[in-house]
C-alpha positions in Angstrom: 98.3 66.7 95.6 96.4 67.5 92.9 97.0 66.2 89.5 100.2 67.4 88.1 101.8 68.7 91.3 100.8 71.9 93.2 101.0 74.9 91.1 104.3 77.8 91.4 104.7 81.4 90.3 108.5 82.6 89.7 109.5 85.9 91.0 112.9 86.5 90.0 115.0 83.2 90.9 112.3 82.4 93.4 110.0 80.1 93.0 106.5 80.9 95.2 104.5 77.6 95.9 100.9 77.5 96.3 97.9 75.6 97.9 95.6 76.7 95.1 91.9 75.9 96.3 93.4 73.6 99.0 93.2 75.9 101.8 91.5 74.2 104.7 87.8 75.0 106.0 88.0 74.6 109.3 87.8 76.5 112.6 90.9 78.2 114.1 91.2 75.9 117.2 91.5 72.6 114.9 95.1 73.9 114.2 95.6 72.8 117.6 93.9 70.4 118.1 95.4 68.8 114.8 98.6 69.0 116.2 97.5 68.0 119.4 96.3 64.8 118.4 99.0 63.8 116.1 101.5 64.9 118.5 100.2 65.1 122.5 103.7 64.9 123.7 105.5 67.2 121.9 106.2 70.8 124.4 104.2 73.5 122.4 105.0 76.1 124.9 109.0 76.0 126.3 109.1 79.1 128.4 107.6 80.3 130.8 106.5 77.0 131.3 106.5 74.1 129.7 103.4 72.8 128.0 102.4 70.3 125.3 100.0 70.5 122.8 98.0 67.6 124.6 98.4 69.6 127.6 97.1 73.5 126.1 94.7 71.5 124.2 92.8 70.1 127.3 93.0 73.6 129.0 91.7 75.6 126.7 89.0 73.0 126.4 88.4 73.2 130.1 87.9 77.1 129.6 85.6 76.6 126.4 83.5 74.6 129.3 83.5 77.3 131.7 82.6 80.0 129.2 79.7 78.2 128.4 78.5 77.5 131.8 78.4 81.1 132.0 75.9 81.2 129.0 78.4 82.6 126.5 77.7 81.0 122.9 78.8 81.7 119.5 78.9 84.9 118.1 79.6 86.7 121.6 82.5 88.8 121.6 85.3 87.8 124.9 87.9 90.4 125.4 91.7 88.9 126.0 93.2 91.7 128.3 96.5 89.7 128.9 100.3 90.6 128.6 102.1 87.2 126.5 101.6 84.4 128.4 100.7 80.9 128.5 97.2 82.1 129.7 96.7 84.2 127.1 97.4 80.9 124.4 95.0 78.8 126.7 92.1 81.5 126.6 92.5 82.5 122.5 91.9 78.7 121.6 89.1 78.6 124.5 87.3 81.4 123.5 87.3 80.5 119.5 86.1 76.5 120.7 82.6 77.9 121.8 82.2 79.8 118.5 82.6 83.1 120.3 84.8 85.8 118.8 88.3 87.2 119.9 88.9 90.8 120.6 92.2 91.1 122.6 93.3 94.5 124.0 96.7 96.2 124.3 98.1 95.5 127.4 99.4 99.3 128.0 95.9 100.6 127.3 93.9 102.9 129.7 90.4 103.4 130.3 89.5 105.5 127.7 91.0 102.8 124.6 89.8 100.0 126.5 86.7 101.2 127.0 86.0 101.8 123.4 87.3 98.7 122.1 85.0 96.8 124.6 81.9 98.7 124.3 82.3 98.9 120.2 83.2 95.1 120.1 80.1 94.1 122.2 82.4 92.2 124.3 80.1 89.8 126.9 82.9 88.7 129.2 87.1 89.6 129.3 89.8 87.6 130.8 92.1 90.3 132.2 95.5 90.0 133.5 95.2 90.8 137.8 97.5 93.6 137.5 95.7 95.3 134.9 92.1 94.9 136.4 92.2 98.2 137.7 91.9 99.6 135.0 88.8 97.2 133.8 87.6 98.4 137.6 87.3 102.0 136.7 85.1 101.2 133.7 83.2 98.1 134.5 79.7 100.2 135.5 80.2 102.3 131.9 79.9 98.5 130.3 76.6 97.3 130.8 77.1 94.3 127.9 80.4 93.4 130.2 78.3 90.6 132.8 81.9 88.2 133.0 85.1 88.7 134.3 87.6 86.4 134.7 91.1 87.3 136.1 94.6 85.4 135.7 97.1 85.3 138.8 95.8 84.5 142.9 94.2 87.6 143.9 90.6 87.6 143.8 88.5 91.1 143.1 84.8 91.3 143.6 82.4 90.0 140.9 85.3 88.3 138.8 86.7 84.7 139.0 89.8 83.0 139.0 91.2 81.6 135.6 92.9 78.8 137.1 89.7 78.0 139.2 88.0 78.1 136.2 90.3 75.0 134.8 90.4 73.1 137.5 86.8 73.1 138.4 85.3 72.4 134.4 85.9 69.3 132.5 87.3 69.4 129.0 84.3 68.8 127.3 82.6 71.8 125.6 79.8 72.0 123.9 80.3 71.2 120.1 79.5 74.5 118.0 79.1 74.4 114.5 81.4 76.4 112.6 81.4 78.3 108.8 84.6 79.3 108.9 84.8 81.3 105.4 81.5 83.1 107.2 82.0 83.0 111.2 84.2 85.8 112.7 87.0 84.7 114.5 88.6 87.8 115.5 88.1 91.7 115.7 91.5 92.8 115.4 91.4 96.6 115.9 93.4 99.2 114.1 93.7 102.7 114.0 92.1 105.0 111.0 92.6 108.3 110.3 89.0 109.4 111.3 89.8 109.2 114.7 88.4 105.7 116.8 89.9 102.6 115.9 88.0 100.0 113.9 87.4 96.3 114.3 88.2 94.1 110.7 86.4 91.0 111.1 88.7 88.3 110.5 86.9 84.9 109.7 88.1 81.6 110.4 89.3 81.0 107.1 91.3 84.7 107.3 93.4 83.1 110.0 93.8 79.5 109.1 95.0 80.4 105.3 97.1 83.2 106.9 98.7 80.7 109.3 98.9 77.7 106.3 100.5 80.8 104.2 103.2 81.7 107.0 104.3 78.0 107.3 104.4 77.3 103.9 106.6 79.8 103.4 109.0 79.3 106.3 109.6 75.9 105.3 110.0 76.7 101.6 111.7 79.9 101.7 113.8 79.3 104.9 114.0 75.6 105.3 112.1 76.0 109.1 110.2 72.8 108.9 107.9 71.6 112.4 109.6 70.2 114.7 112.8 72.1 114.2 111.1 75.5 114.7 111.5 77.6 117.8 110.2 80.7 117.6 110.2 83.1 120.3 107.4 85.3 120.9 108.3 88.9 122.1 105.8 90.9 119.7 102.7 90.7 121.4 100.0 88.3 120.7 97.2 90.8 121.0 98.2 91.9 117.8 98.0 90.2 114.1 101.6 90.0 114.0 102.2 88.4 116.9 98.6 85.7 116.7 99.2 84.7 113.8 103.2 84.7 112.8 104.2 83.6 116.4 101.4 81.4 117.4 98.9 80.2 115.0 101.3 79.2 112.3 103.3 77.3 115.6 99.8 75.6 116.2 99.7 74.3 112.6 103.4 73.2 111.9 104.0 71.7 115.4 106.7 74.5 116.0 107.5 75.5 119.8 107.1 79.3 121.0 109.3 81.0 123.8 107.0 83.3 125.3 108.7 86.5 126.5 105.6 88.4 128.7 107.4 91.7 127.4 110.3 93.2 125.9 113.3 93.2 127.6 116.8 93.1 126.2 118.8 91.4 128.0 116.0 88.3 128.4 115.7 88.2 124.9 119.4 87.5 124.4 119.0 84.8 127.1 115.8 83.3 125.8 117.1 83.2 121.9 120.4 81.5 123.8 119.0 78.8 126.7 116.2 77.8 123.5 117.8 77.5 120.4 115.5 79.6 118.8 115.9 80.0 115.5 113.1 82.8 113.9 112.7 85.9 115.6 109.8 88.2 114.3 110.6 91.8 115.6 110.3 95.5 114.9 112.8 98.1 113.7 113.3 99.3 117.2 114.5 96.5 118.6 117.1 95.8 116.2 118.4 99.4 116.6 118.7 98.7 120.1 120.9 95.9 119.5 123.1 98.2 117.2 123.2 100.7 119.5 124.9 98.2 122.1 126.9 96.2 120.2 128.8 94.5 123.6 125.4 93.3 125.1 124.8 91.1 121.8 128.6 90.1 121.7 127.9 88.1 125.1 125.7 85.7 123.5 125.3 82.8 121.2 122.8 83.4 118.9 124.1 80.8 116.4 120.7 79.3 116.3 119.2 81.9 114.8 118.7 81.4 110.7 117.0 85.0 110.2 115.3 87.6 112.1 112.1 89.2 110.0 111.5 93.1 110.6 107.3 93.7 110.2 105.1 96.1 111.2 107.5 99.7 110.7 109.7 100.5 107.5 113.1 99.1 107.7 116.4 101.1 108.5 118.9 99.8 105.6 122.0 101.0 107.5 121.0 99.6 111.2 119.9 96.1 109.3 122.9 95.4 107.6 125.0 96.8 110.6 123.2 94.0 112.5 123.9 91.5 110.2 127.7 92.6 110.4 127.8 92.4 114.1 125.8 89.1 114.3 126.1 87.1 111.2 122.1 86.7 111.2 120.2 87.5 108.5 117.6 90.4 108.5 114.8 90.3 106.6 111.7 92.8 105.9 107.7 91.5 105.0 104.5 93.3 105.4 101.0 93.4 106.1 98.0 94.9 107.8 95.6 94.1 110.2 93.2 93.7 107.6 94.7 90.9 105.7 95.1 88.8 109.2 98.4 90.3 108.8 101.2 89.4 106.4 100.8 89.5 102.6 104.5 89.7 101.4 108.1 89.0 102.9 111.3 88.2 101.5 112.7 84.6 101.1 116.4 83.7 101.7 117.3 82.9 98.1 116.7 86.3 96.9 116.6 88.8 99.7 115.9 91.9 98.3 116.5 94.0 102.2 114.7 97.5 100.6 111.7 95.5 99.4 109.1 93.7 101.8 109.4 91.3 99.2 106.7 88.8 96.7 103.5 88.9 97.8 102.6 85.6 99.7 101.2 82.0 98.9 98.0 82.9 97.0 98.3 86.5 97.2 97.4 88.7 94.2 98.9 92.1 94.8 99.0 95.2 91.9 99.5 98.6 92.1 96.9 101.2 90.9 95.8 104.5 90.6 95.4 106.0 94.3 92.6 108.1 92.1 91.2 105.4 89.8 91.5 101.9 91.6 90.3 100.3 88.3 93.8 101.5 86.6 96.7 99.2 87.2 100.2 100.8 87.3 103.0 98.7 85.0 106.4 97.9 87.0 108.3 101.0 89.0 105.5 103.3 89.0 104.1 104.4 92.6 100.4 104.0 93.3 98.6 102.1 95.6 98.6 98.8 96.7 95.9 96.2 96.2 95.7 92.8 97.5 93.5 90.3 97.3 94.1 86.6 99.0 92.2 84.3 101.3 93.5 85.9 103.9 91.7 89.4 103.5 89.7 90.2 105.7 85.6 90.4 105.6 85.5 94.1 106.4 84.6 96.4 109.3 82.7 95.6 112.9 79.7 97.9 112.1 81.0 100.2 109.4 80.0 99.2 105.8 80.6 102.9 104.5 84.3 102.3 105.0 84.1 98.4 104.4 83.1 99.5 101.0 85.7 102.6 100.6 88.7 99.6 101.1 87.1 96.4 99.7 86.6 96.3 96.0 83.1 94.5 95.0 85.7 91.5 93.3 87.4 91.4 96.3 90.6 93.7 96.4 91.5 95.6 99.3 92.5 98.8 98.8 95.5 99.6 101.5 95.7 103.2 101.9 99.5 102.6 101.4 101.6 103.7 98.4 103.8 101.5 96.8 105.6 100.6 93.8 106.4 96.8 91.9 109.8 96.2 90.3 110.1 93.5 87.3 110.4 90.5 89.6 107.2 91.1 91.1 108.8 92.5 95.1 107.3 95.2 96.1 108.7 98.6 98.0 106.3 100.6 100.4 107.2 104.1 99.6 104.6 105.9 101.8 101.9 105.9 103.9 98.7 107.6 101.7 96.4 106.8 105.3 98.0 109.6 107.8 98.5 106.7 110.5 101.7 107.3 112.9 103.6 104.0 113.4 105.6 103.8 116.4 107.8 101.2 117.6 105.4 98.8 115.3 102.0 100.6 117.2 99.7 102.5 115.0 98.4 105.9 116.2 95.3 107.7 114.8 96.3 111.5 114.9 92.5 112.4 115.1 92.4 110.5 118.3 94.8 112.6 120.0 93.9 115.9 118.4 90.0 115.2 120.3 92.0 115.0 123.6 93.8 118.2 123.0 90.9 120.3 122.0 89.4 119.0 125.6 92.2 121.5 126.9 90.5 125.1 128.0 93.8 126.7 125.7 94.0 124.9 122.4 91.5 126.3 119.7 92.9 123.8 116.9 95.2 121.5 116.4 97.3 119.0 114.3 99.3 115.4 115.3 101.7 114.6 113.0 104.9 112.2 112.9 107.7 112.9 113.8 110.8 111.0 112.5 112.4 109.4 115.5 115.9 107.2 115.2 115.0 104.5 117.7 111.1 104.4 117.8 110.6 105.0 113.7 108.1 107.8 114.3 106.6 109.4 117.3 103.7 112.1 117.8 104.1 115.6 117.5 101.3 118.3 118.0 100.9 121.5 116.3 98.9 124.0 118.3 96.9 127.3 117.7 95.8 128.3 121.0 92.9 130.6 121.8 93.6 134.5 122.0 93.6 134.6 125.9 96.6 132.5 126.2 100.3 132.7 125.4 102.7 130.0 124.1 105.7 129.3 126.2 107.5 126.8 127.4 105.2 125.7 130.6 102.2 125.7 128.5 103.8 123.2 126.5 104.6 120.9 129.3 100.8 121.0 130.6 99.7 120.3 127.2 101.7 117.4 127.3 101.0 116.2 130.7 97.1 116.4 129.7 97.4 114.4 126.5 99.9 112.1 127.7 97.9 110.9 131.1 94.8 110.2 129.6 96.5 107.8 126.6 98.8 104.7 126.2 102.1 105.0 126.8 102.9 104.4 122.9 100.7 106.6 121.7 102.1 110.1 124.1 102.8 113.2 122.2 106.8 113.7 122.3 106.7 117.6 121.3 104.2 120.7 121.2 105.3 123.8 118.7 102.9 126.5 118.9 101.3 128.1 115.3 99.4 130.5 114.4 96.8 128.6 113.4 96.1 124.9 111.4 95.4 124.9 108.1 92.3 122.8 106.5 90.3 122.2 103.9 87.0 123.5 102.6 85.6 120.5 104.0 87.1 121.2 107.4 90.1 118.3 107.2 93.3 119.0 108.9 95.9 119.2 106.3 98.1 117.5 107.9 101.1 117.1 104.9 102.0 120.3 105.7 103.7 119.6 109.0 104.4 116.3 107.7 106.6 117.5 105.1 108.2 120.3 107.5 109.1 117.6 110.2 111.0 116.0 107.1 112.5 118.8 106.4 114.3 118.8 109.4 115.7 115.5 109.3 116.9 115.8 105.6 118.1 119.4 106.9 
C-alpha cells in the first residue's frame, strides 16, 4: 500500500478507490498462473465440467507447448473459433503463454466474415469447434497464411490436429517468452465501424490486465463480491471483450468461479443460476426483456443468490429493467464500454445507482465531454457532446490502420469514442446517442456499409442505405432502404428476394429484417450516404 493509503475519488455519495500507479505490468496469462499457484485445487470452472485453477493452468501449458512445437512464435496471431466452453478458456491462455496474439471469431460467422478476420489479422493457426469446421474448410485455400488448424471434438478432418490429442501428447512446459506488457498485443479484438469492414483493436497485455483488475476492484468495493464468494454465469460470448474481460479474466484474477453456458438458452440460464448459486450475471437487454415477457418462467426458479444483473453493450430499457427487479427482487444496473477500452469504462455502484446512467468512470479512468467538432474544448456538466476516455485499459490503436488510429486517439492519450453523451454534477455519464452510425442488435455491433456492399451486388439494386430500426426485443435490427435500377419494379416478391440475397451471406445477427423501396438515396457531395434522414424516419414511426 502506498504511503498515506490508496487514493480515492468521490462521485456523489460513492467513493471510487484507485490503484494509482500500482497496476501490475504482467502478461495476461499470469492472472491464471498466480491464482493456480495460490489455490491450485480450487475449482475454476464449475460447468459444463469441473476444472481447478491448477488443471486449467496445466492444460493451457500443454497447449502452449504444442503450439510452439508447430512453429508458432511470439508475435504470431492465432484465431479462436469456438462456442463458450472450457476449451475456449484453455485455448485463450495457451495462445498467450507463447507470446502469440489471440483473435477470437464470432461462432455465428459465415465464410465472408471469418475470412476477413483471419486474413486481416494475419492468423497463422486456428482453434475451431468441430461443428464449425465446415465454414473454415470452404475458405481454407483462400488463406495462405493459415498453416495449422486444431479442431475440438472427436471427429477428424483432413490436415487438422485434434485439440484433445495435443493436450494428451505434449508436456506442460512451454518455452519461456519475454513479454513487454505495455507494448505486446495480447488480443486483436474486432469491432465494426461505419466505413465497412471490421477493424482490429490492439489490446496489450497491460490493457487487459488493467481492466480485469478494475472489474475485480469494482466488484469487491462497489458490490461486495470478494474472491472465492464470486460465482459468475458466463453466457456472454467469450469471443466478445465483454465476456472475455468481465467473466473470464476478472474471475481468473480474483479466484472467482465460472459457470459456462455454451450459448443462451432461457431455461438452462435459470437452471444454472439456481444450481450453482450464481451471484453475478453480466448480460444484455434482450435477455432481461425476454424474462419480463415470460414472468411465469422466472418465478419457477430460485434466484436469491443473485446480487445483481448488469446490462451492457446495448442501451437499457428503464421500464423493462424496473419490471425485472419487481418480479425477481434482483437489482438491475447498467455499465458501458467499448472494444477499444478492453472493454469496461463505467458502471453503477450499489450504494448509488442511477439506472438511466451508465454510472461513473471505473477506477483510474478519466472521462470528459468534448465538443464533437473540436475535441480540445471540454463541455460543462449537462451539455451533450462526445465522450472522451483516458485510462490504462485504452487500446494501443487499430491494427494496420494508422490513419483511423490518429482520428480516434489524441496525442495525449484520450480516446474519442464517437458516442454522444452528457455528464451530471456527480460525474455519472449518460449515453445520449451514437455519433457513429453503427447498429446494435442484441449486443452485437453491425456496420451498415458492410450490408450495403452485399445489397449492391444484387443486379436489381441501384443504391441503398442500411439503418437501425428500433426493435422491442433486440433493441435495433438492420433495415434497408433500396433504390432500384430503372428496369426493375418494386414488389413484395422482390423485397423478399433481396432479404434472402443478403441474409444467406451474413451471420445471423446481421440479417436485414425489412426492405423499403425509395426513389433515391440521399448522399453528401462527397458521396457519403446520409443515413440520418432514414434513421429519423424510423424513430418517428416508433414515437407515432
